[in-house]
Each structure stands twice: as C-alpha cells, then as structure tokens.
C-alpha positions as CSV (number, residue, x, y, z in Angstrom):
1,M,-29.8,7.6,-8.2
2,T,-31.1,4.5,-6.6
3,A,-32.9,5.0,-3.3
4,P,-31.5,3.4,-0.2
5,W,-33.4,0.2,0.5
6,L,-30.8,-1.6,2.8
7,H,-30.4,-0.3,6.4
8,I,-27.4,-1.5,8.4
9,V,-28.1,-0.8,12.1
10,G,-25.5,-0.9,14.9
11,I,-27.1,-2.1,18.1
12,G,-25.7,-2.4,21.7
13,E,-26.4,-4.3,24.9
14,D,-29.3,-2.1,25.6
15,G,-31.1,-3.2,22.5
16,L,-33.9,-1.2,20.9
17,E,-33.9,1.3,23.8
18,G,-30.4,2.3,22.8
19,L,-31.4,3.3,19.4
20,T,-32.6,6.7,18.3
21,P,-36.2,7.0,17.6
22,A,-35.6,7.2,13.9
23,T,-33.5,4.2,13.7
24,R,-35.8,2.3,16.0
25,A,-38.5,3.0,13.7
26,V,-36.5,1.6,10.8
27,V,-36.1,-1.7,12.6
28,E,-39.7,-1.9,13.6
29,A,-40.8,-1.2,10.1
30,A,-38.5,-3.8,8.4
31,E,-39.8,-6.6,6.4
32,I,-36.6,-8.7,6.8
33,I,-34.0,-8.4,9.6
34,I,-30.7,-10.2,9.3
35,G,-28.3,-10.9,12.1
36,G,-26.8,-13.3,14.6
37,D,-28.9,-14.8,17.5
38,R,-27.6,-12.2,19.9
39,H,-28.7,-9.5,17.5
40,H,-32.2,-11.0,17.2
41,T,-32.4,-11.2,20.9
42,L,-31.4,-7.5,21.3
43,S,-33.9,-6.2,18.8
44,G,-36.9,-7.3,20.8
45,N,-40.3,-8.0,19.2
46,A,-40.0,-6.4,15.8
47,T,-42.3,-8.5,13.6
48,A,-40.1,-8.7,10.5
49,E,-39.1,-12.0,9.0
50,R,-35.8,-13.1,10.8
51,L,-32.8,-14.5,8.9
52,S,-29.5,-15.7,10.3
53,W,-26.1,-15.2,9.1
54,P,-25.5,-17.5,6.1
55,S,-22.9,-20.2,5.9
56,P,-20.6,-19.7,4.4
57,F,-20.7,-16.0,5.4
58,D,-19.7,-14.7,2.0
59,A,-23.1,-15.9,0.7
60,L,-24.6,-12.9,2.5
61,I,-23.9,-10.6,-0.3
62,D,-25.8,-12.8,-2.8
63,N,-28.7,-13.2,-0.3
64,L,-28.9,-9.4,0.1
65,A,-29.0,-8.9,-3.7
66,G,-31.9,-11.1,-3.9
67,L,-33.9,-9.0,-1.3
68,K,-33.6,-5.7,-3.2
69,G,-36.9,-4.0,-3.3
70,K,-37.9,-5.2,0.3
71,R,-37.3,-3.1,3.6
72,V,-34.2,-4.9,4.8
73,V,-32.2,-4.4,8.0
74,V,-28.9,-5.9,8.9
75,L,-28.0,-5.7,12.6
76,A,-24.4,-5.4,13.7
77,T,-22.6,-4.8,17.0
78,G,-21.8,-1.2,17.7
79,D,-20.5,0.8,14.7
80,P,-21.2,-1.2,11.5
81,L,-18.1,0.4,9.7
82,W,-15.6,-0.4,12.3
83,F,-14.1,-3.9,11.9
84,S,-17.7,-5.0,11.2
85,V,-20.0,-6.3,8.5
86,G,-20.9,-3.0,7.1
87,A,-17.7,-2.4,5.6
88,R,-17.8,-5.9,3.7
89,I,-21.3,-5.1,2.4
90,G,-20.5,-1.6,1.4
91,R,-17.6,-2.9,-0.9
92,A,-20.0,-5.1,-2.7
93,I,-23.2,-3.1,-2.8
94,D,-23.5,0.5,-4.1
95,P,-23.2,2.7,-1.0
96,A,-26.0,4.9,-2.5
97,E,-28.4,1.9,-1.6
98,I,-27.4,1.8,1.9
99,T,-28.1,3.8,5.0
100,Y,-25.9,3.2,8.0
101,H,-27.0,3.6,11.6
102,P,-23.9,3.7,13.9
103,Q,-24.0,2.8,17.6
104,L,-21.2,3.5,20.1
105,S,-18.6,0.9,19.3
106,A,-17.0,-1.5,21.6
107,F,-13.7,0.6,21.2
108,Q,-15.4,3.6,22.4
109,L,-17.1,2.0,25.3
110,A,-13.9,0.2,26.3
111,A,-11.8,3.4,26.1
112,A,-14.5,5.1,28.2
113,R,-14.3,2.3,30.9
114,M,-10.5,2.4,30.9
115,G,-10.3,6.3,30.8
116,W,-8.0,6.0,27.8
117,S,-7.7,8.7,24.9
118,M,-8.6,6.9,21.7
119,A,-6.0,9.0,19.8
120,D,-3.2,7.3,21.9
121,L,-4.0,3.7,21.5
122,E,-4.2,0.9,18.8
123,T,-7.6,-0.6,17.9
124,L,-7.3,-4.2,16.7
125,T,-9.5,-7.1,15.8
126,V,-8.9,-10.9,16.0
127,H,-12.4,-11.8,15.8
128,G,-12.6,-14.5,13.3
129,R,-8.9,-13.8,12.3
130,P,-5.6,-15.3,13.4
131,V,-4.9,-14.2,16.9
132,E,-1.1,-14.0,16.2
133,Q,-1.5,-10.9,14.2
134,M,-1.7,-8.8,17.5
135,I,1.9,-9.7,18.2
136,A,3.2,-7.0,15.8
137,F,1.6,-4.4,18.1
138,I,3.3,-5.5,21.3
139,Q,5.5,-2.6,22.2
140,P,6.7,-0.8,25.4
141,D,4.0,1.4,27.0
142,A,1.5,0.6,24.1
143,R,-2.1,0.5,24.9
144,L,-4.3,-2.0,22.9
145,L,-7.9,-2.4,22.5
146,I,-8.8,-5.7,20.9
147,L,-12.0,-7.3,19.7
148,T,-11.5,-10.9,20.5
149,T,-12.6,-14.1,19.0
150,G,-13.7,-16.1,22.0
151,E,-13.4,-16.9,25.6
152,E,-9.9,-18.5,25.1
153,T,-8.5,-15.4,23.3
154,P,-7.3,-13.4,26.3
155,A,-5.3,-16.3,27.6
156,Q,-3.6,-16.7,24.2
157,I,-2.7,-13.0,24.1
158,A,-1.4,-13.3,27.8
159,R,0.9,-16.0,26.6
160,F,2.1,-14.0,23.7
161,L,3.0,-11.1,26.1
162,A,4.7,-13.3,28.7
163,E,6.8,-15.1,26.1
164,R,8.1,-11.7,24.9
165,G,9.0,-10.2,28.1
166,F,5.7,-8.4,28.7
167,G,4.4,-10.5,31.5
168,Q,3.7,-7.6,33.8
169,S,1.4,-6.0,31.2
170,R,-2.1,-5.1,32.6
171,M,-5.1,-6.7,31.0
172,T,-8.8,-6.0,31.3
173,V,-11.6,-8.0,29.8
174,L,-14.9,-6.2,29.4
175,A,-18.0,-8.0,28.4
176,S,-21.7,-7.0,27.9
177,M,-20.7,-3.3,28.0
178,G,-23.7,-0.9,28.2
179,G,-26.1,-3.7,29.4
180,K,-27.3,-4.7,32.6
181,N,-25.0,-7.7,32.9
182,E,-21.8,-5.8,32.2
183,Q,-18.8,-7.5,33.6
184,R,-15.0,-6.6,34.1
185,F,-12.1,-8.9,34.7
186,D,-8.6,-7.4,35.6
187,G,-5.3,-9.1,35.9
188,I,-1.7,-9.3,34.5
189,A,-0.4,-11.4,31.6
190,A,2.0,-13.6,33.6
191,T,-0.8,-14.8,35.8
192,W,-3.9,-14.5,33.8
193,A,-6.4,-17.2,34.8
194,H,-9.8,-15.7,34.5
195,T,-12.7,-17.5,32.8
196,V,-14.4,-14.8,30.8
197,P,-17.6,-14.8,28.5
198,A,-17.1,-15.7,24.8
199,F,-18.1,-12.3,23.5
200,N,-15.7,-9.7,25.0
201,T,-13.2,-6.8,24.3
202,L,-9.6,-6.8,25.6
203,A,-7.7,-3.8,26.9
204,V,-4.0,-4.3,27.2
205,E,-1.5,-1.8,28.7
206,C,1.9,-3.2,27.7
207,V,4.6,-3.1,30.3
208,A,8.0,-4.3,29.3
209,A,10.6,-6.0,31.4
210,P,14.3,-5.1,31.1
211,D,14.9,-8.1,29.0
212,A,11.9,-7.7,26.9
213,A,12.0,-8.4,23.0
214,L,12.0,-5.0,21.3
215,L,10.3,-5.5,18.0
216,P,9.5,-2.1,16.4
217,R,7.4,-1.9,13.3
218,V,10.2,0.2,11.6
219,P,12.1,-2.4,9.2
220,G,15.3,-3.8,10.3
221,L,14.5,-6.5,13.1
222,P,17.5,-8.4,14.4
223,D,18.5,-11.5,12.2
224,E,18.1,-13.7,15.2
225,M,14.5,-13.0,15.4
226,F,14.1,-15.2,12.4
227,Q,14.7,-18.9,12.0
228,S,16.7,-19.4,8.9
229,D,19.2,-21.9,7.1
230,G,21.7,-18.9,7.0
231,T,20.3,-17.7,3.6
232,M,18.4,-14.4,4.3
233,T,18.4,-10.7,3.7
234,K,20.4,-9.4,6.7
235,Q,19.3,-6.7,8.9
236,E,20.9,-3.6,7.5
237,V,20.3,-4.7,3.9
238,R,16.7,-5.5,4.8
239,A,16.1,-2.1,6.3
240,A,17.4,-0.5,3.1
241,T,15.3,-2.8,1.0
242,L,12.1,-2.1,2.8
243,A,12.8,1.6,2.6
244,K,12.7,1.3,-1.3
245,L,9.8,-1.0,-1.1
246,M,7.8,1.5,0.9
247,P,5.1,-0.4,2.8
248,M,1.7,1.4,2.7
249,R,-1.7,0.6,4.0
250,G,-3.4,-2.2,2.1
251,A,-0.6,-2.6,-0.4
252,L,0.4,-6.0,-1.8
253,L,4.0,-7.3,-2.1
254,W,5.3,-10.1,-4.1
255,D,8.3,-11.5,-2.5
256,I,10.1,-13.7,-5.1
257,G,12.6,-16.1,-3.7
258,S,11.0,-15.6,-0.2
259,G,13.5,-17.8,1.7
260,C,12.7,-17.5,5.5
261,G,10.3,-14.7,4.8
262,S,12.2,-11.9,6.5
263,V,11.4,-9.3,3.9
264,A,7.7,-10.1,3.4
265,I,7.2,-10.2,7.2
266,E,8.7,-6.9,7.8
267,W,6.7,-5.5,4.9
268,M,3.5,-6.7,6.6
269,R,4.6,-5.3,9.9
270,G,5.4,-1.9,8.4
271,A,1.9,-0.7,7.6
272,R,-1.6,-1.7,8.5
273,H,-3.3,-4.1,6.5
274,T,-0.6,-4.7,4.1
275,R,-0.5,-8.2,2.3
276,A,2.4,-10.4,0.9
277,I,2.8,-13.3,-1.3
278,G,6.0,-15.2,-1.0
279,I,7.2,-17.4,-3.8
280,E,9.6,-20.0,-2.6
281,P,10.3,-23.6,-4.3
282,R,12.0,-25.1,-1.3
283,P,9.6,-26.6,1.2
284,D,12.0,-26.3,4.2
285,R,12.4,-22.7,3.5
286,R,8.5,-22.1,3.2
287,A,8.2,-23.9,6.6
288,L,10.8,-21.5,8.1
289,A,8.8,-18.6,6.6
290,A,5.5,-19.9,8.0
291,A,6.9,-20.3,11.5
292,N,8.6,-16.8,11.3
293,A,5.1,-15.2,10.3
294,L,3.4,-16.7,13.3
295,A,6.1,-15.7,15.8
296,L,6.3,-12.1,14.5
297,G,2.6,-11.3,14.2
298,T,2.0,-11.7,10.3
299,P,0.0,-15.0,10.2
300,R,-1.6,-14.1,6.9
301,L,1.5,-14.3,4.8
302,E,0.7,-16.3,1.8
303,L,3.3,-18.7,0.5
304,I,3.3,-20.4,-2.8
305,D,5.3,-23.3,-4.0
306,G,6.6,-22.5,-7.5
307,T,9.5,-21.3,-9.5
308,V,9.5,-18.0,-11.5
309,P,8.4,-16.7,-13.8
310,Q,5.7,-19.4,-14.1
311,A,4.5,-19.1,-10.5
312,L,3.7,-15.3,-11.2
313,T,0.9,-16.3,-13.6
314,G,-2.6,-15.4,-12.4
315,L,-1.4,-13.7,-9.2
316,E,-3.1,-10.5,-8.1
317,P,-1.1,-7.5,-9.4
318,P,1.1,-6.2,-6.6
319,D,2.1,-2.7,-5.4
320,A,5.6,-3.8,-4.8
321,I,7.9,-6.6,-5.7
322,F,11.1,-7.7,-4.1
323,I,13.2,-10.2,-6.0
324,G,15.7,-11.8,-3.7
325,G,16.1,-15.1,-5.6
326,G,15.3,-16.5,-9.1
327,L,16.6,-13.4,-10.9
328,S,16.5,-13.5,-14.6
329,H,15.5,-11.5,-17.4
330,Q,12.2,-13.5,-17.9
331,T,11.3,-13.1,-14.3
332,L,11.9,-9.4,-14.3
333,D,9.9,-8.8,-17.5
334,A,7.1,-10.7,-16.0
335,A,7.1,-9.1,-12.7
336,W,7.4,-5.5,-14.4
337,E,4.5,-6.1,-16.6
338,A,2.4,-7.2,-13.6
339,L,3.3,-4.4,-11.3
340,R,0.8,-1.7,-10.8
341,P,1.4,2.0,-11.6
342,L,3.4,3.7,-8.9
343,G,4.6,0.1,-7.9
344,R,8.0,-0.3,-6.4
345,L,10.5,-2.9,-7.6
346,V,13.7,-3.9,-5.7
347,A,16.1,-6.6,-6.6
348,N,19.2,-7.6,-4.7
349,A,22.2,-9.4,-6.0
350,V,25.2,-11.0,-4.3
351,T,26.9,-12.9,-7.1
352,L,28.7,-11.5,-10.0
353,E,26.3,-13.2,-12.4
354,S,23.3,-11.7,-10.8
355,E,24.9,-8.4,-10.6
356,A,25.6,-8.5,-14.3
357,I,22.0,-9.0,-14.9
358,L,21.1,-6.0,-12.8
359,L,23.3,-3.9,-14.8
360,E,21.8,-4.9,-18.0
361,L,18.3,-4.3,-16.6
362,N,19.2,-0.9,-15.3
363,K,20.2,0.1,-18.9
364,K,16.8,-1.2,-20.1
365,Y,14.6,0.1,-17.6
366,G,16.4,2.8,-15.7
367,G,16.3,3.2,-12.0
368,Q,18.9,3.2,-9.2
369,L,21.9,1.1,-8.6
370,V,23.4,1.0,-5.0
371,K,26.3,-1.0,-3.6
372,L,25.5,-1.9,0.1
373,Q,28.7,-2.9,2.0
374,I,28.1,-3.7,5.7
375,S,30.7,-4.7,8.2
376,R,30.0,-5.7,11.8
377,A,32.4,-5.7,14.6
378,A,33.5,-9.1,15.9
379,P,36.3,-10.6,18.0
380,V,39.6,-10.9,16.5
381,G,41.6,-12.9,19.1
382,P,41.7,-10.7,22.2
383,R,40.8,-7.7,20.1
384,T,38.0,-6.3,18.0
385,G,37.8,-5.9,14.2
386,W,35.6,-5.4,11.3
387,R,34.1,-8.4,9.6
388,P,32.5,-7.7,6.2
389,L,29.3,-9.2,5.0
390,M,29.0,-10.1,1.4
391,P,28.3,-6.8,-0.6
392,V,25.0,-6.5,-2.1
393,T,24.1,-4.8,-5.3
394,Q,20.6,-3.3,-5.2
395,W,18.5,-2.2,-8.1
396,S,15.4,-0.2,-7.4
397,L,12.8,1.6,-9.5
398,V,9.2,3.0,-9.4
399,K,6.8,2.3,-12.3
400,R,5.5,5.6,-13.7
C-alpha cells in the first residue's frame, strides 16, 4: 500500500491556533502548501513553498500528481470533505495516499450560532455554482444553511424568496466565524439591504405567506408552473412517470423529446445531485426548458440540440431514460443499449401509431403497459363536469 504523502487540512478563522498539535506539525513540516490567499494568510509563518490555486482549477489534480514524493499540504476551509476541495481530490487520487485533517465546518459553526439542530435542516452550497439551484429547497418552515458565492448572493436569494411568497423569511449572514472579526447580519427577505463580506454563510428560516408558491420536491408540480407551448407531460401523468423513473441521488436521466423540460426538471428536483440531459430539436422548446430550469431551481439541466437516435451517440450512459417524443424502434434500441444495469426506461404515447410501437416493444423486451386516463373537473355552462385529457399509454421496465 502506498503511504500517504498528501495532507488535506481544514483550517478556520483562528488559523494555526485552531489546529490540533499533530495537524499543526504537519503544516509546519510541509515542503509545499497549496491554497487560496486567505488560506495562506491563516496558516501563518510556515516556511514551505507556497502555491496558489491553479487556473483553471481542474489543473490542480495534474499539479498534485507532479508533486508526489514531497510533503504536500492542501489547505481548505473547515471540513475538506463537505462541499470542499477534498472530495474533488479524493475522486482523482487514491484515498490511501491522502490524510484528511477536518476542522469544524461553516455549517457546524452556523448551526451553533443559530441554535439549530443539523438533523433538521438542509445544507447547500452555491459557492462557484448557479445560485438558482437553492430555489428547489424553498419550502414552508424549512431551515437552510447555504455556503454563498459572494457578497451579492444573500440579496439574490432574498429576491428568490420574495418572488415566491416567502418574503417574511428570516435571513442571517455570518462571516469570519470563529475569528476575532466575526460578523452577523440579520433581516428578512422582503427588505434585505445589508452590505455583507464576500466570504459568508447564509442561514434562512423560510416563512410562507398564505399565497406562497408551494413547490414540493415530490413529483407532480402544477402545469402552470411551467412555461410551455401546450405540448407537455401533464401533472398527473408526470407524477406517474417520475414514480417509474425513480430519481435517486447522483443519477443521470436522458429526457428524449424534452419539450419544455417538465420531466427532466422534476427528476432533478426529486433527489439530491441528480443530473439530466434533455434532447430536443426545436430551439423554441429548448428556450422554454432553460427558462423553466432556472425558475424551478435546476439550472444545471443540460439541453442538447439534436434528433434521435443520432443525438444519443457519445452521451454518458444514463441511469434512467424517458421517451416523450421521437419514439421509434431505432431510438429505443439505442437507448436500451446505453442504459446502465438496473436502469429505468419509461415511454409515453398519445397517438395510435406510437401506441402500436409500444405494443411491439413490450413483446420484444417485456415490461409493464399502463393506460393513464385523466379527467379534470371543469365548467359546463352553469354546472361542472368532467373533461378528459388525451389518454396516455405508458410502457416501463427495469434493465436487469
């Protein structure tokens, strides 16, 4: 087994003084220390050669590989394995070659300052990531701790809250926690006007108004929450479709014939760190999908211009596939071949021609066929009656 040569050290606002004696000795004995300007300042007078984060940041792994054999320390803020550089390094370098030295994380410090139980809140990061991804977590009475991306982030999040009927949500920005210059800023979303330090952690206690938008992460958002040209998987059918697709943490979906993106967006909202690729040949519908993704908290939805099955070539193998458009034997064969073991495939059809294809595919591959027939109450003159939506034939199966 290779002996550890790389030390990833979490450091707080109290610098070297906050480290255990053993970890402080590692930093002081290092030949090379890598980190940001703030980390180098916090690590005091250690005599090692100092290196800054490379640009682009992905070059860090190659740089580290070239330093093997030396005593190398990478400095990170707080816990290196909690939304931090330690996880990125650990995916590329054998963990047996790494020793982690965790410090209290910003989440732990913020929870202590707020008096919140960490078991009862959501921990998020928008540091270096689209701020819109926190929107999916705006829920009545939710408590959120958010690593921000700059001094402007709290104001952006305050606007997201206010626009969705959560303007009375309580917000607290905490900066320099654990240091002599620790600061705290309190306010509510609707009137947030603080100027805060660029490096901060935001605590949000969501308070919903009576007319607040209710956007649960359970699939089946109201149709009116999506911009569309009228062609979309409707709410009830979408909920049944997502139940068969089974969103799971970190899983990838191919949404073939993505349209306005409703299925892909609900997939990404349904579990943490899910990903989705929407394949849609019409630029107007891709624009709708992109707008919906931003509004509903899934800004990382990837949209591809292409027709199937050609557009599937070279894509990362998925954990689930939804075919809402472009159904053909060729498309299904290509999708099934790419689908990972235990992958879920769901195809919906509304025309007789597409239904005939599903019947043939069911004979070839097996699976489950379901007819979904939804009716909604609607005015009929002065009274109320049932108005049926177009019936949907749904075929689903798991690759085993």
